[in-house]
GUVO-508180 format. One record per residue (C-alpha): residue number from 1; x, y, z. Coordinates in nm, 3 decimals, always signed. Layout:
# GUVO-508180
num:u:v:w
NUM:X:Y:Z
...
***
This chain:
# GUVO-508180
num:u:v:w
1:-2.018:-3.491:-6.320
2:-2.286:-3.288:-6.501
3:-2.174:-3.001:-6.719
4:-2.254:-2.647:-6.604
5:-2.477:-2.447:-6.834
6:-2.443:-2.079:-6.913
7:-2.701:-1.970:-6.660
8:-2.522:-2.152:-6.376
9:-2.187:-2.000:-6.466
10:-2.342:-1.653:-6.494
11:-2.518:-1.689:-6.161
12:-2.201:-1.817:-5.991
13:-1.989:-1.533:-6.130
14:-2.244:-1.275:-6.026
15:-2.253:-1.421:-5.674
16:-1.872:-1.413:-5.654
17:-1.865:-1.054:-5.781
18:-2.133:-0.954:-5.531
19:-1.937:-1.120:-5.252
20:-1.619:-0.944:-5.363
21:-1.794:-0.607:-5.369
22:-1.948:-0.676:-5.032
23:-1.606:-0.756:-4.885
24:-1.459:-0.444:-5.046
25:-1.741:-0.233:-4.902
26:-1.684:-0.378:-4.555
27:-1.310:-0.316:-4.587
28:-1.375:+0.046:-4.683
29:-1.611:+0.085:-4.387
30:-1.351:-0.062:-4.153
31:-1.083:+0.168:-4.290
32:-1.318:+0.466:-4.264
33:-1.400:+0.375:-3.904
34:-1.030:+0.342:-3.825
35:-0.952:+0.678:-3.984
36:-1.230:+0.855:-3.793
37:-1.133:+0.707:-3.459
38:-0.763:+0.774:-3.520
39:-0.834:+1.138:-3.602
40:-1.045:+1.167:-3.286
41:-0.771:+1.004:-3.075
42:-0.501:+1.232:-3.218
43:-0.713:+1.541:-3.154
44:-0.780:+1.430:-2.796
45:-0.406:+1.371:-2.742
46:-0.335:+1.729:-2.850
47:-0.592:+1.860:-2.603
48:-0.404:+1.685:-2.324
49:-0.068:+1.844:-2.410
50:-0.090:+2.096:-2.125
51:-0.132:+1.812:-1.875
52:+0.169:+1.630:-2.023
53:+0.384:+1.944:-1.992
54:+0.287:+1.963:-1.625
55:+0.376:+1.596:-1.580
56:+0.718:+1.652:-1.735
57:+0.786:+1.937:-1.492
58:+0.677:+1.717:-1.201
59:+0.890:+1.427:-1.321
60:+1.200:+1.649:-1.354
61:+1.141:+1.781:-1.003
62:+1.095:+1.426:-0.870
63:+1.427:+1.326:-1.028
64:+1.610:+1.633:-0.899
65:+1.651:+1.814:-1.230
66:+1.582:+2.174:-1.328
67:+1.355:+2.272:-1.614
68:+1.535:+2.345:-1.944
69:+1.484:+2.719:-1.894
70:+1.638:+2.713:-1.546
71:+1.922:+2.489:-1.662
72:+2.009:+2.734:-1.939
73:+2.010:+3.027:-1.695
74:+2.228:+2.839:-1.444
75:+2.470:+2.734:-1.719
76:+2.540:+3.100:-1.799
77:+2.577:+3.197:-1.431
78:+2.893:+3.117:-1.239
79:+2.723:+3.019:-0.913
80:+2.613:+2.691:-0.761
81:+2.395:+2.453:-0.963
82:+2.292:+2.221:-0.679
83:+1.940:+2.078:-0.654
84:+1.818:+1.989:-0.305
85:+1.579:+1.707:-0.387
86:+1.329:+1.682:-0.103
87:+1.048:+1.609:-0.348
88:+1.150:+1.246:-0.404
89:+1.170:+1.170:-0.033
90:+0.839:+1.343:+0.037
91:+0.665:+1.162:-0.251
92:+0.805:+0.819:-0.164
93:+0.709:+0.866:+0.202
94:+0.356:+0.960:+0.099
95:+0.324:+0.658:-0.132
96:+0.462:+0.420:+0.132
97:+0.231:+0.559:+0.400
98:-0.084:+0.528:+0.187
99:+0.017:+0.179:+0.070
100:+0.077:+0.055:+0.424
101:-0.266:+0.173:+0.534
102:-0.455:+0.040:+0.232
103:-0.279:-0.295:+0.198
104:-0.194:-0.447:+0.535
105:-0.030:-0.786:+0.555
106:-0.313:-0.957:+0.742
107:-0.632:-0.822:+0.587
108:-0.795:-0.700:+0.267
109:-0.919:-0.345:+0.226
110:-1.264:-0.447:+0.104
111:-1.544:-0.689:+0.182
112:-1.864:-0.823:+0.024
113:-2.178:-0.802:+0.235
114:-2.541:-0.892:+0.162
115:-2.768:-0.601:+0.084
116:-2.976:-0.528:+0.396
117:-3.345:-0.601:+0.353
118:-3.561:-0.390:+0.587
119:-3.833:-0.656:+0.600
120:-3.588:-0.929:+0.707
121:-3.430:-0.699:+0.962
122:-3.772:-0.633:+1.111
123:-3.873:-1.001:+1.104
124:-3.548:-1.104:+1.275
125:-3.681:-0.935:+1.590
126:-4.031:-1.084:+1.569
127:-4.127:-1.370:+1.804
128:-4.454:-1.439:+1.625
129:-4.496:-1.799:+1.501
130:-4.469:-1.873:+1.132
131:-4.806:-1.977:+0.990
132:-4.914:-2.219:+0.720
133:-5.154:-2.124:+0.443
134:-5.449:-2.228:+0.660
135:-5.334:-2.002:+0.944
136:-5.207:-2.280:+1.168
137:-4.857:-2.253:+1.324
138:-4.578:-2.408:+1.119
139:-4.414:-2.697:+1.305
140:-4.106:-2.896:+1.198
141:-4.092:-3.276:+1.183
142:-3.929:-3.273:+1.526
143:-4.229:-3.088:+1.666
144:-4.056:-2.752:+1.704
145:-4.265:-2.444:+1.633
146:-4.089:-2.206:+1.393
147:-4.101:-1.835:+1.458
148:-4.072:-1.559:+1.199
149:-3.734:-1.454:+1.334
150:-3.603:-1.807:+1.276
151:-3.696:-1.792:+0.908
152:-3.555:-1.442:+0.869
153:-3.231:-1.544:+1.039
154:-3.202:-1.850:+0.815
155:-3.243:-1.638:+0.502
156:-2.987:-1.386:+0.630
157:-2.740:-1.663:+0.714
158:-2.773:-1.812:+0.365
159:-2.716:-1.470:+0.208
160:-2.411:-1.414:+0.427
161:-2.268:-1.754:+0.332
162:-2.319:-1.683:-0.040
163:-2.160:-1.338:-0.006
164:-1.857:-1.493:+0.162
165:-1.823:-1.736:-0.129
166:-1.842:-1.445:-0.374
167:-1.576:-1.266:-0.169
168:-1.345:-1.568:-0.190
169:-1.392:-1.589:-0.569
170:-1.315:-1.218:-0.622
171:-1.021:-1.235:-0.383
172:-0.877:-1.528:-0.577
173:-0.922:-1.342:-0.908
174:-0.747:-1.034:-0.772
175:-0.466:-1.245:-0.629
176:-0.412:-1.414:-0.965
177:-0.383:-1.072:-1.132
178:-0.145:-0.948:-0.856
179:-0.384:-0.675:-0.752
180:-0.176:-0.550:-0.458
181:+0.127:-0.486:-0.682
182:-0.092:-0.316:-0.944
183:-0.248:-0.095:-0.676
184:+0.095:+0.002:-0.542
185:+0.194:+0.112:-0.892
186:-0.112:+0.333:-0.938
187:-0.060:+0.487:-0.592
188:+0.296:+0.572:-0.701
189:+0.161:+0.723:-1.025
190:-0.082:+0.931:-0.821
191:+0.199:+1.044:-0.591
192:+0.423:+1.160:-0.877
193:+0.172:+1.274:-1.142
194:-0.139:+1.318:-0.929
195:-0.335:+1.050:-1.118
196:-0.326:+0.671:-1.116
197:-0.538:+0.450:-1.344
198:-0.640:+0.087:-1.298
199:-0.830:-0.120:-1.552
200:-1.046:-0.421:-1.483
201:-1.200:-0.662:-1.511
202:-1.050:-0.749:-1.847
203:-1.035:-1.094:-2.000
204:-0.743:-1.141:-2.234
205:-0.648:-1.505:-2.260
206:-0.326:-1.538:-2.064
207:-0.103:-1.836:-2.125
208:-0.025:-2.009:-1.797
209:+0.236:-2.279:-1.745
210:+0.141:-2.581:-1.540
211:+0.355:-2.884:-1.458
212:+0.162:-3.212:-1.473
213:+0.278:-3.559:-1.376
214:+0.251:-3.821:-1.652
215:+0.367:-4.178:-1.705
216:+0.571:-4.263:-2.016
217:+0.565:-4.591:-2.213
218:+0.820:-4.753:-1.981
219:+0.609:-4.673:-1.676
220:+0.836:-4.394:-1.552
221:+0.679:-4.091:-1.388
222:+0.778:-3.764:-1.555
223:+0.668:-3.402:-1.522
224:+0.560:-3.230:-1.842
225:+0.488:-2.860:-1.881
226:+0.142:-2.777:-2.008
227:+0.032:-2.444:-2.154
228:-0.315:-2.344:-2.040
229:-0.544:-2.062:-2.151
230:-0.655:-1.853:-1.853
231:-0.980:-1.665:-1.919
232:-1.039:-1.541:-1.564
233:-1.094:-1.167:-1.519
234:-0.792:-0.966:-1.414
235:-0.682:-0.606:-1.363
236:-0.383:-0.404:-1.478
237:-0.219:-0.067:-1.435
238:-0.269:+0.184:-1.714
239:+0.020:+0.423:-1.777
240:-0.112:+0.779:-1.730
241:+0.079:+0.881:-2.043
242:-0.135:+0.637:-2.246
243:-0.474:+0.729:-2.098
244:-0.681:+0.977:-2.299
245:-1.032:+1.036:-2.162
246:-1.280:+1.289:-2.289
247:-1.095:+1.611:-2.197
248:-1.418:+1.807:-2.172
249:-1.529:+1.592:-1.879
250:-1.452:+1.683:-1.519
251:-1.521:+1.335:-1.379
252:-1.477:+0.986:-1.517
253:-1.851:+0.925:-1.507
254:-1.900:+1.226:-1.738
255:-1.668:+1.092:-2.011
256:-1.842:+1.015:-2.339
257:-1.544:+0.814:-2.461
258:-1.200:+0.695:-2.348
259:-0.893:+0.615:-2.556
260:-0.602:+0.403:-2.441
261:-0.275:+0.386:-2.634
262:-0.075:+0.063:-2.666
263:+0.282:+0.059:-2.799
264:+0.327:-0.300:-2.916
265:+0.610:-0.489:-3.077
266:+0.552:-0.725:-3.367
267:+0.573:-1.016:-3.124
268:+0.299:-0.867:-2.904
269:+0.080:-0.813:-3.212
270:+0.122:-1.177:-3.314
271:+0.014:-1.282:-2.966
272:-0.295:-1.063:-2.997
273:-0.389:-1.253:-3.312
274:-0.435:-1.564:-3.095
275:-0.677:-1.387:-2.859
276:-1.051:-1.435:-2.910
277:-1.223:-1.154:-3.096
278:-0.918:-1.014:-3.279
279:-0.918:-1.010:-3.661
280:-0.623:-1.214:-3.780
281:-0.624:-1.077:-4.136
282:-0.629:-0.717:-4.014
283:-0.341:-0.781:-3.773
284:-0.153:-0.941:-4.063
285:-0.202:-0.623:-4.264
286:-0.060:-0.417:-3.977
287:+0.242:-0.648:-3.944
288:+0.316:-0.614:-4.315
289:+0.384:-0.242:-4.262
290:+0.661:-0.069:-4.073
291:+0.576:+0.119:-3.758
292:+0.502:+0.487:-3.810
293:+0.780:+0.685:-3.634
294:+0.567:+1.002:-3.617
295:+0.320:+0.870:-3.358
296:+0.158:+1.055:-3.070
297:+0.398:+0.927:-2.801
298:+0.612:+1.241:-2.810
299:+0.694:+1.222:-2.440
300:+0.927:+0.924:-2.473
301:+1.225:+1.134:-2.580
302:+1.172:+1.366:-2.281
303:+1.148:+1.073:-2.041
304:+1.472:+0.926:-2.169
305:+1.645:+1.264:-2.142
306:+1.534:+1.299:-1.779
307:+1.679:+0.955:-1.708
308:+2.005:+1.051:-1.881
309:+1.952:+0.830:-2.187
310:+1.976:+0.911:-2.555
311:+1.665:+0.915:-2.770
312:+1.652:+0.575:-2.937
313:+1.340:+0.646:-3.139
314:+1.018:+0.447:-3.126
315:+0.979:+0.156:-3.364
316:+0.673:+0.006:-3.201
317:+0.327:-0.006:-3.353
318:+0.080:+0.237:-3.200
319:-0.247:+0.056:-3.130
320:-0.547:+0.239:-2.988
321:-0.828:+0.100:-2.773
322:-1.155:+0.291:-2.781
323:-1.444:+0.269:-2.533
324:-1.752:+0.466:-2.624
325:-2.057:+0.495:-2.849
326:-2.053:+0.308:-3.183
327:-2.315:+0.319:-3.459
328:-2.497:+0.003:-3.557
329:-2.362:+0.013:-3.914
330:-2.003:+0.034:-3.791
331:-2.050:-0.263:-3.558
332:-2.206:-0.469:-3.835
333:-1.920:-0.375:-4.067
334:-1.686:-0.515:-3.804
335:-1.876:-0.844:-3.803
336:-2.065:-0.789:-3.477
337:-2.416:-0.926:-3.440
338:-2.635:-0.636:-3.331
339:-2.992:-0.662:-3.211
340:-3.232:-0.383:-3.295
341:-3.405:-0.248:-3.603
342:-3.329:+0.122:-3.558
343:-3.028:+0.209:-3.780
344:-2.970:+0.524:-3.574
345:-2.937:+0.330:-3.251
346:-2.602:+0.379:-3.075
347:-2.431:+0.103:-2.879
348:-2.153:+0.111:-2.623
349:-1.862:-0.066:-2.789
350:-1.493:-0.149:-2.768
351:-1.274:-0.096:-3.076
352:-0.901:-0.174:-3.122
353:-0.755:+0.005:-3.424
354:-0.456:+0.162:-3.592
355:-0.458:+0.450:-3.837
356:-0.604:+0.240:-4.118
357:-0.702:-0.095:-3.968
358:-0.961:-0.209:-3.714
359:-0.826:-0.523:-3.547
360:-1.108:-0.588:-3.296
361:-1.464:-0.470:-3.242
362:-1.728:-0.579:-2.995
363:-2.020:-0.451:-2.794
364:-1.932:-0.380:-2.433
365:-1.916:-0.729:-2.278
366:-2.067:-0.602:-1.952
367:-2.443:-0.574:-1.937
368:-2.397:-0.273:-1.709
369:-2.212:-0.098:-1.998
370:-1.963:+0.045:-1.748
371:-1.616:+0.159:-1.846
372:-1.343:-0.075:-1.713
373:-1.130:+0.216:-1.587
374:-1.095:+0.368:-1.240
375:-0.901:+0.690:-1.180
376:-0.740:+0.775:-0.845
377:-0.644:+1.133:-0.756
378:-0.481:+1.232:-0.429
379:-0.626:+1.582:-0.483
380:-0.924:+1.631:-0.710
381:-0.925:+1.911:-0.966
382:-1.262:+2.075:-1.028
383:-1.164:+2.164:-1.385
384:-1.000:+1.841:-1.500
385:-0.992:+1.467:-1.455
386:-0.620:+1.487:-1.371
387:-0.535:+1.618:-1.024
388:-0.202:+1.747:-0.889
389:+0.062:+1.520:-0.737
390:+0.306:+1.574:-0.452
391:+0.568:+1.747:-0.675
392:+0.306:+1.993:-0.798
393:+0.178:+2.064:-0.447
394:+0.525:+2.149:-0.316
395:+0.667:+2.301:-0.634
396:+0.703:+2.655:-0.500
397:+0.857:+2.534:-0.175
398:+1.102:+2.317:-0.369
399:+1.204:+2.615:-0.582
400:+1.261:+2.828:-0.271
401:+1.469:+2.553:-0.110
402:+1.685:+2.514:-0.421
403:+1.731:+2.892:-0.460
404:+1.820:+2.953:-0.094
405:+2.054:+2.655:-0.089
406:+2.239:+2.778:-0.398
407:+2.268:+3.126:-0.247
408:+2.388:+2.980:+0.083
409:+2.657:+2.778:-0.092
410:+2.764:+3.079:-0.303
411:+2.774:+3.305:+0.002
412:+2.965:+3.046:+0.204
413:+3.224:+3.022:-0.071
414:+3.264:+3.400:-0.102
415:+3.275:+3.468:+0.271
416:+3.535:+3.199:+0.335
417:+3.809:+3.437:+0.210
418:+3.865:+3.815:+0.180
419:+3.870:+4.016:-0.141
420:+4.227:+4.140:-0.201
421:+4.327:+4.467:-0.372
422:+4.686:+4.490:-0.498
423:+4.854:+4.806:-0.639
424:+5.083:+4.805:-0.941
425:+5.362:+4.920:-0.707
426:+5.409:+4.571:-0.561
427:+5.476:+4.235:-0.721
428:+5.516:+3.877:-0.593
429:+5.871:+3.759:-0.536
430:+5.778:+3.432:-0.703
431:+5.471:+3.279:-0.868
432:+5.159:+3.466:-0.966
433:+4.929:+3.699:-0.779
434:+4.734:+3.421:-0.601
435:+4.726:+3.428:-0.222
436:+4.927:+3.145:-0.066
437:+5.075:+3.092:+0.284
438:+5.414:+3.261:+0.363
439:+5.434:+3.431:+0.027
440:+5.684:+3.717:-0.024
441:+5.588:+4.044:-0.198
442:+5.831:+4.311:-0.329
443:+5.782:+4.686:-0.349
444:+5.905:+4.812:-0.684
445:+6.209:+5.044:-0.681
446:+6.040:+5.328:-0.871
447:+5.724:+5.306:-0.666
448:+5.560:+5.622:-0.546
449:+5.397:+5.434:-0.260
450:+5.520:+5.559:+0.074
451:+5.391:+5.257:+0.270
452:+5.317:+4.900:+0.174
453:+4.977:+4.930:+0.344
454:+4.877:+5.174:+0.071
455:+4.946:+4.914:-0.201
456:+4.789:+4.607:-0.041
457:+4.448:+4.570:+0.120
458:+4.190:+4.299:+0.199
459:+3.814:+4.333:+0.235
460:+3.596:+4.059:+0.400
461:+3.262:+3.942:+0.256
462:+2.987:+3.921:+0.515
463:+2.837:+3.574:+0.574
464:+2.457:+3.545:+0.544
465:+2.447:+3.164:+0.562
466:+2.239:+3.167:+0.880
467:+1.966:+3.384:+0.733
468:+1.960:+3.182:+0.412
469:+1.938:+2.851:+0.598
470:+1.654:+3.000:+0.801
471:+1.466:+3.065:+0.477
472:+1.549:+2.711:+0.366
473:+1.403:+2.565:+0.686
474:+1.092:+2.783:+0.651
475:+1.040:+2.654:+0.296
476:+1.087:+2.299:+0.419
477:+0.820:+2.343:+0.683
478:+0.594:+2.502:+0.422
479:+0.637:+2.190:+0.208
480:+0.513:+1.984:+0.504
481:+0.201:+2.198:+0.520
482:+0.140:+2.196:+0.145
483:+0.168:+1.818:+0.110
484:+0.005:+1.731:+0.446
485:+0.306:+1.505:+0.510
486:+0.484:+1.634:+0.823
487:+0.819:+1.491:+0.922
488:+0.660:+1.287:+1.198
489:+0.466:+1.092:+0.931
490:+0.795:+1.024:+0.749
491:+0.952:+0.859:+1.053
492:+1.146:+1.162:+1.182
493:+1.080:+1.215:+1.553
494:+1.054:+1.567:+1.690
495:+1.110:+1.704:+2.039
496:+0.739:+1.684:+2.122
497:+0.729:+1.307:+2.076
498:+0.936:+1.205:+2.376
499:+0.632:+1.044:+2.540
500:+0.393:+0.780:+2.411
501:+0.102:+1.021:+2.450
502:+0.281:+1.289:+2.249
503:+0.366:+1.039:+1.976
504:+0.005:+0.918:+1.963
505:-0.132:+1.272:+1.934
506:+0.111:+1.371:+1.660
507:+0.052:+1.053:+1.460
508:-0.323:+1.106:+1.486
509:-0.280:+1.462:+1.360
510:-0.054:+1.343:+1.075
511:-0.316:+1.087:+0.969
512:-0.596:+1.343:+0.950
513:-0.517:+1.450:+0.594
514:-0.429:+1.096:+0.489
515:-0.782:+0.986:+0.574
516:-0.909:+1.204:+0.293
517:-0.668:+1.042:+0.048
518:-0.767:+0.694:+0.167
519:-1.132:+0.788:+0.127
520:-1.062:+0.900:-0.230
521:-0.907:+0.560:-0.302
522:-1.208:+0.383:-0.151
523:-1.454:+0.588:-0.357
524:-1.261:+0.606:-0.684
525:-1.088:+0.265:-0.701
526:-1.190:+0.004:-0.444
527:-1.568:+0.037:-0.461
528:-1.609:+0.065:-0.843
529:-1.342:-0.196:-0.919
530:-1.479:-0.461:-0.683
531:-1.830:-0.374:-0.800
532:-1.727:-0.444:-1.161
533:-1.572:-0.778:-1.058
534:-1.897:-0.858:-0.877
535:-2.100:-0.771:-1.189
536:-1.872:-0.984:-1.406
537:-1.911:-1.287:-1.180
538:-2.287:-1.237:-1.163
539:-2.295:-1.237:-1.543
540:-2.038:-1.499:-1.638
541:-1.936:-1.716:-1.340
542:-2.082:-2.068:-1.367
543:-2.130:-2.122:-0.990
544:-2.483:-2.015:-0.898
545:-2.417:-2.054:-0.525
546:-2.205:-1.738:-0.512
547:-2.464:-1.513:-0.670
548:-2.691:-1.275:-0.486
549:-2.767:-0.913:-0.405
550:-2.452:-0.779:-0.239
551:-2.286:-0.451:-0.149
552:-1.917:-0.365:-0.167
553:-1.774:-0.243:+0.163
554:-1.445:-0.052:+0.112
555:-1.261:-0.051:+0.444
556:-0.952:+0.156:+0.382
557:-1.079:+0.470:+0.552
558:-1.274:+0.292:+0.826
559:-1.150:-0.029:+0.985
560:-0.792:-0.009:+0.862
561:-0.746:+0.346:+0.989
562:-0.913:+0.240:+1.313
563:-0.676:-0.055:+1.335
564:-0.376:+0.174:+1.305
565:-0.521:+0.403:+1.571
566:-0.576:+0.102:+1.796
567:-0.214:-0.007:+1.752
568:-0.097:+0.334:+1.875
569:-0.334:+0.327:+2.171
570:-0.230:-0.028:+2.268
571:+0.133:+0.084:+2.284
572:+0.039:+0.390:+2.491
573:-0.178:+0.188:+2.729
574:+0.095:-0.075:+2.776
575:+0.341:+0.192:+2.890
576:+0.077:+0.345:+3.116
577:-0.017:+0.012:+3.274
578:+0.349:-0.067:+3.340
579:+0.422:+0.268:+3.504
580:+0.099:+0.352:+3.693
581:+0.027:+0.117:+3.989
582:-0.351:+0.171:+3.974
583:-0.355:+0.064:+3.609
584:-0.118:-0.225:+3.677
585:-0.347:-0.379:+3.937
586:-0.651:-0.372:+3.705
587:-0.478:-0.495:+3.387
588:-0.523:-0.844:+3.245
589:-0.171:-0.886:+3.110
590:-0.247:-1.201:+2.913
591:-0.521:-1.027:+2.716
592:-0.305:-0.717:+2.677
593:-0.021:-0.929:+2.541
594:-0.254:-1.080:+2.279
595:-0.368:-0.729:+2.183
596:-0.006:-0.616:+2.138
597:+0.073:-0.914:+1.913
598:-0.240:-0.852:+1.706
599:-0.183:-0.477:+1.670
600:+0.177:-0.537:+1.562
601:+0.044:-0.771:+1.287
602:+0.274:-1.049:+1.408
603:+0.223:-1.420:+1.367
604:+0.037:-1.574:+1.657
605:+0.320:-1.831:+1.688
606:+0.534:-1.575:+1.872
607:+0.312:-1.622:+2.178
608:+0.332:-1.939:+2.385
609:+0.005:-2.132:+2.425
610:-0.175:-2.059:+2.749
611:-0.155:-2.428:+2.849
612:+0.226:-2.416:+2.829
613:+0.234:-2.092:+3.031
614:+0.016:-2.251:+3.302
615:+0.237:-2.560:+3.311
616:+0.548:-2.345:+3.354
617:+0.389:-2.158:+3.643
618:+0.286:-2.486:+3.809
619:+0.643:-2.615:+3.785
620:+0.777:-2.295:+3.944
621:+0.533:-2.325:+4.235
622:+0.626:-2.690:+4.287
623:+0.997:-2.609:+4.289
624:+0.946:-2.329:+4.542
625:+0.746:-2.561:+4.768
626:+1.023:-2.820:+4.759
627:+1.281:-2.557:+4.842
628:+1.075:-2.435:+5.140
629:+1.041:-2.790:+5.274
630:+1.415:-2.849:+5.238
631:+1.488:-2.528:+5.425
632:+1.254:-2.631:+5.706
633:+1.424:-2.970:+5.741
634:+1.769:-2.808:+5.739
635:+1.664:-2.556:+6.004
636:+1.520:-2.834:+6.224
637:+1.842:-3.038:+6.202
638:+2.058:-2.739:+6.284
639:+1.841:-2.644:+6.582
640:+1.850:-3.000:+6.714
641:+2.230:-3.003:+6.689
642:+2.258:-2.667:+6.864
643:+2.038:-2.772:+7.156
644:+2.178:-3.119:+7.235
645:+2.324:-3.005:+7.571
646:+1.992:-2.877:+7.702
647:+1.681:-3.103:+7.686
648:+1.456:-2.807:+7.753
649:+1.615:-2.620:+7.469
650:+1.554:-2.916:+7.238
651:+1.184:-2.921:+7.326
652:+1.158:-2.551:+7.258
653:+1.328:-2.592:+6.923
654:+1.107:-2.886:+6.838
655:+0.795:-2.681:+6.915
656:+0.925:-2.391:+6.706
657:+1.009:-2.622:+6.416
658:+0.665:-2.782:+6.425
659:+0.498:-2.443:+6.435
660:+0.704:-2.318:+6.140
661:+0.630:-2.637:+5.949
662:+0.258:-2.597:+6.011
663:+0.276:-2.233:+5.905
664:+0.463:-2.335:+5.591
665:+0.208:-2.604:+5.504
666:-0.079:-2.360:+5.563
667:+0.093:-2.098:+5.350
668:+0.157:-2.357:+5.077
669:-0.212:-2.453:+5.073
670:-0.310:-2.088:+5.049
671:-0.068:-2.032:+4.763
672:-0.190:-2.342:+4.584
673:-0.550:-2.219:+4.609
674:-0.445:-1.881:+4.475
675:-0.249:-2.049:+4.197
676:-0.551:-2.248:+4.087
677:-0.770:-1.938:+4.079
678:-0.633:-1.776:+3.762
679:-0.311:-1.703:+3.579
680:-0.266:-1.360:+3.734
681:-0.304:-1.499:+4.087
682:-0.042:-1.760:+4.001
683:+0.204:-1.489:+3.917
684:+0.130:-1.317:+4.248
685:+0.158:-1.648:+4.431
686:+0.500:-1.713:+4.282
687:+0.622:-1.370:+4.378
688:+0.485:-1.402:+4.735
689:+0.629:-1.749:+4.776
690:+0.971:-1.629:+4.665
691:+0.946:-1.336:+4.909
692:+0.841:-1.562:+5.197
693:+1.123:-1.803:+5.121
694:+1.378:-1.520:+5.131
695:+1.231:-1.396:+5.461
696:+1.238:-1.747:+5.608
697:+1.602:-1.793:+5.505
698:+1.695:-1.471:+5.677
699:+1.503:-1.569:+5.994
700:+1.675:-1.909:+6.011
701:+2.018:-1.755:+5.968
702:+1.943:-1.497:+6.240
703:+1.813:-1.765:+6.479
704:+2.118:-1.986:+6.427
705:+2.350:-1.691:+6.483
706:+2.168:-1.606:+6.807
707:+2.200:-1.967:+6.926
708:+2.571:-1.980:+6.851
709:+2.626:-1.655:+7.039
710:+2.438:-1.769:+7.352
711:+2.617:-2.103:+7.347
712:+2.954:-1.929:+7.342
713:+2.872:-1.700:+7.637
714:+2.711:-1.985:+7.836
715:+2.371:-1.832:+7.882
716:+2.178:-2.129:+7.739
717:+1.868:-2.103:+7.531
***
């Protein structure tokens, strides 16, 4: 090995020193970036304090608890402290109603459709032949001339097929991330706090467990668990308490930046170190320190107090996620490769950091540079990104209901017994001065009272319970108006809903305000979220067959609301068709039955196949025909036995029997023709055959009775 000379050693040491200084400079830049972003996040959290105070009031009201000020005032007072919690029921009913409409059991609330091309739409109606370059008509190998509409229709069919494949891919991705459950959670957040947040698509490598069948050395088949890394896009709920957008913005699209807070344990931080893009050494530096107890999550103690728990402190690490503009120098300091020569150029980036450490930095992975967040408000606020929830909308009504209920209980307690005035001239014979049944009182010997009525008196307290309960009911009705959730929409039937028409009208009226909420969800969550999943698949999905120019069709406020309206109308029409003869005659009951099953969202297996229904009707007709023939034979035998003494009578009976048999055969043929016509005619044929059989039985019995009577009196036939 050759010896190193002085110049080599000097050059190597200088290179090492330069590398060390470069690493130190990068570390200082990272720490400076972390400090700046942490200061910005803390300042933004303080600006949102008023919103958090409102949320705490709403959460106390939802849980049936008074504000600390009201609790202190009630603790000093001696009256009732009851809380009539109608807010929880109203909020849960609202959340359940919106969820049922948006997420039915048999359909999705969105669809992917090809973008309409005006030229193709116009060509699809053209019957002109398609021409070659030389102007001659284009003809296929089979000799068929192709028209322009055929080509346009073929292109539109291919686009539709590709859009359906894209729809299947997105649907599978949402199913894997349990989108319906996530959406239910954000609808509940919006019901309680007024705002629900969903995030997606995000790709954090999830560890999935998969059982695979393998063969061991002895040839035995065994199942072995295999851990797989899932890099498919997913979505998740964001806790409103941990969502800090630009507070100067009135809409999400106006936000310059967004912060999200993560409270992570040491175990969760170690798992982050295994995710692509995270800086292992920086996470190690965070793990070497204890969690800062004085973090920004000051609401946790209040939340535990509302739930009746003691404050256990917060020993988790507070990690922030930043989405917004990042300078080129900061991205390069984080190890990101940045294109562009302008040092003042600003990029849209994603930074994960603590107070002193940046643990991940990257340019926005989406070429569209869109934020991954969607915010849902049941009522939009023109001054803020955070709208009011159900508790806030009915806060005044809830306060009136609680106040009137407390007064009603206090008044009921006071008016249940009289106020008693006792003079010093009398004393109880035993016990104290409390009023008890059959108690004896004594007039003192040196009393100046001339009559016991002067020493003892009672004064009743007037009852105002009726008036107070009237105010309570008025406040309850006002809450229905304020929240647009009348009792009929909560499943409580009123006096005006005794008929199907009345129920349909009231349900339609109750859904009027819900349509606006559903439209908000379509515009604020469904459309942008599915659009981001579409953009992600266009950018990263390896299958080229699913890609194309598509539109997202949110269907919560359109087809799903229409479907619910149709279900109500099907029920109303069924009752009408069953009760009105004119409707009954013109109703196809088989088709109506299928419509009822579909509107009720039931499995199609509950309905018998039409072939089995037809076979059952054929068997019934055959049985009725056999019974009619047996009755005819029985009647003929009985008539022959009754007329044995008179040959003329036997001939008459024979002629009558033949005529009835011919009539029966003719009627059977007519019924068979009607039965073969359609299913409805079969039903009518069965009913008519049963009626004719009953009539024939009665005629036979009457004829036999007449014959027996004439035979007994000797008058012959």
